[in-house]
Residue frames relative to the residue before (quaternion, step in Angstrom):
aa qw qx qy qz dx dy dz
X 1.0000 0.0000 0.0000 0.0000 0.00 0.00 0.00
X 0.4879 -0.6840 0.4540 0.2967 3.57 -0.94 0.84
X 0.4681 -0.6823 0.4885 0.2770 3.48 -1.06 0.76
X 0.6993 -0.4663 0.3481 0.4151 3.56 -1.29 0.24
X 0.6728 0.4852 -0.3123 0.4630 3.61 0.89 -0.80
X 0.6271 0.5302 -0.3383 0.4595 3.61 1.09 -0.68
X 0.6362 0.5228 -0.3039 0.4791 3.56 1.05 -0.81
X 0.6511 0.5146 -0.3092 0.4644 3.58 0.94 -0.87
X 0.6639 0.4995 -0.2980 0.4700 3.52 0.99 -0.85
X 0.6450 0.4970 -0.3281 0.4790 3.61 1.00 -0.68
X 0.6296 0.5286 -0.3309 0.4633 3.58 1.03 -0.75
X 0.6479 0.5126 -0.3194 0.4642 3.59 0.99 -0.77
X 0.6454 0.5185 -0.3151 0.4641 3.56 1.04 -0.83
X 0.6502 0.5018 -0.3109 0.4783 3.60 1.00 -0.86
X 0.6174 0.5360 -0.3354 0.4680 3.59 1.00 -0.78
X 0.6758 0.5010 -0.2886 0.4572 3.55 0.89 -0.92
X 0.6547 0.5033 -0.3072 0.4729 3.55 1.06 -0.76
X 0.6213 0.5353 -0.3296 0.4677 3.58 1.08 -0.73
X 0.6409 0.5201 -0.3146 0.4687 3.58 1.00 -0.81
X 0.6659 0.5057 -0.2996 0.4594 3.51 0.95 -0.95
X 0.6296 0.5255 -0.3321 0.4660 3.62 1.02 -0.74
X 0.6445 0.5083 -0.3182 0.4743 3.59 0.95 -0.84
X 0.6423 0.5237 -0.3222 0.4576 3.61 0.96 -0.78
X 0.6638 0.5042 -0.2880 0.4714 3.53 1.02 -0.92
X 0.6275 0.5224 -0.3367 0.4691 3.60 1.05 -0.77
X 0.6562 0.5225 -0.2992 0.4549 3.56 0.95 -0.95
X 0.6748 0.4904 -0.2960 0.4653 3.57 0.91 -0.91
X 0.6251 0.5315 -0.3155 0.4766 3.56 1.05 -0.78
X 0.6772 0.4785 -0.3018 0.4705 3.60 0.84 -0.84
X 0.6427 0.5122 -0.3229 0.4694 3.57 0.99 -0.76
X 0.6381 0.5210 -0.3220 0.4665 3.54 1.09 -0.74
X 0.6584 0.5025 -0.3183 0.4612 3.60 0.98 -0.79
X 0.6373 0.5207 -0.3372 0.4571 3.60 0.97 -0.74
X 0.6925 0.4779 -0.2973 0.4514 3.61 0.89 -0.83
X 0.6231 0.5432 -0.3515 0.4394 3.61 1.21 -0.36
X 0.5318 0.6329 -0.4063 0.3891 3.63 1.18 -0.35
X 0.4700 -0.6618 0.4840 0.3269 3.60 -0.99 0.72
X 0.5852 -0.5877 0.4350 0.3506 3.49 -1.20 0.66
X 0.5831 -0.6246 0.4023 0.3286 3.56 -1.02 0.84
X 0.7925 -0.1179 0.0983 0.5902 3.60 0.74 -0.93
X 0.2808 -0.7487 0.5771 0.1662 3.51 -0.79 1.08
X 0.4704 -0.6661 0.5006 0.2907 3.54 -1.02 0.80
X 0.2596 -0.7600 0.5754 0.1544 3.55 -1.09 0.71
X 0.3786 -0.7304 0.5083 0.2545 3.57 -0.77 0.90
X 0.7895 0.1436 -0.0589 0.5938 3.58 1.22 -0.44
X 0.4045 -0.7096 0.5154 0.2593 3.59 -1.15 0.47
X 0.3207 0.7662 -0.4885 0.2674 3.53 1.34 0.24
X 0.8026 0.2212 -0.1839 0.5225 3.62 -0.78 1.00
X 0.5425 0.6433 -0.4167 0.3438 3.61 1.13 -0.04
X 0.7094 0.3908 -0.2412 0.5346 3.57 1.15 -0.56
X 0.3043 -0.7682 0.5336 0.1805 3.55 -0.77 1.02
X 0.7688 0.4715 -0.2602 0.3448 3.46 -1.25 0.31
X 0.7459 -0.3929 0.2848 0.4562 3.65 0.79 -0.30
X 0.8074 -0.2727 0.2153 0.4767 3.48 -1.22 -0.65
X 0.4131 -0.6478 0.5792 0.2725 3.53 -1.25 0.53
X 0.2663 -0.7843 0.5446 0.1318 3.51 -0.73 1.15
X 0.6564 -0.4946 0.3861 0.4189 3.57 -1.33 0.33
X 0.6273 0.5524 -0.3381 0.4325 3.58 1.02 -0.71
X 0.6343 0.5150 -0.3234 0.4774 3.58 1.07 -0.76
X 0.6384 0.5276 -0.3185 0.4611 3.61 1.02 -0.80
X 0.6849 0.4834 -0.2958 0.4580 3.55 0.88 -0.92
X 0.6374 0.5269 -0.3228 0.4603 3.55 1.04 -0.77
X 0.6501 0.5064 -0.3059 0.4768 3.55 1.03 -0.80
X 0.6117 0.5397 -0.3392 0.4684 3.62 1.04 -0.74
X 0.6783 0.4980 -0.2953 0.4524 3.54 0.90 -0.97
X 0.6536 0.4993 -0.3134 0.4746 3.61 1.04 -0.76
X 0.7041 0.4678 -0.2717 0.4600 3.57 1.02 -0.80
X 0.7918 0.2150 -0.1065 0.5616 3.59 0.84 -0.95
X 0.2626 -0.7948 0.5308 0.1323 3.56 -0.22 1.28
X 0.5718 -0.5737 0.4699 0.3510 3.50 -1.28 0.47
X 0.5831 -0.6010 0.4172 0.3534 3.60 -1.07 0.68
X 0.6071 0.5692 -0.3666 0.4160 3.59 1.08 -0.55
X 0.6032 0.5763 -0.3420 0.4325 3.60 1.19 -0.46
X 0.6100 0.5763 -0.3475 0.4184 3.60 1.20 -0.46
């Protein structure tokens, strides 16, 4: 039968292994998160963002109306 000191030493080793496993899990999860692509990359310019040709004055006015609501809507 194992002595008390042998049991204590085994428990310390098991505890150390559990800690190491937790660290490895954490590092693995951090590595997986960093591999995911970024949600949205910032654009330094809007060049090429609008399909089809030139932006007309009508398109600009429509966008303004969609963005800035009339005070009566509040």
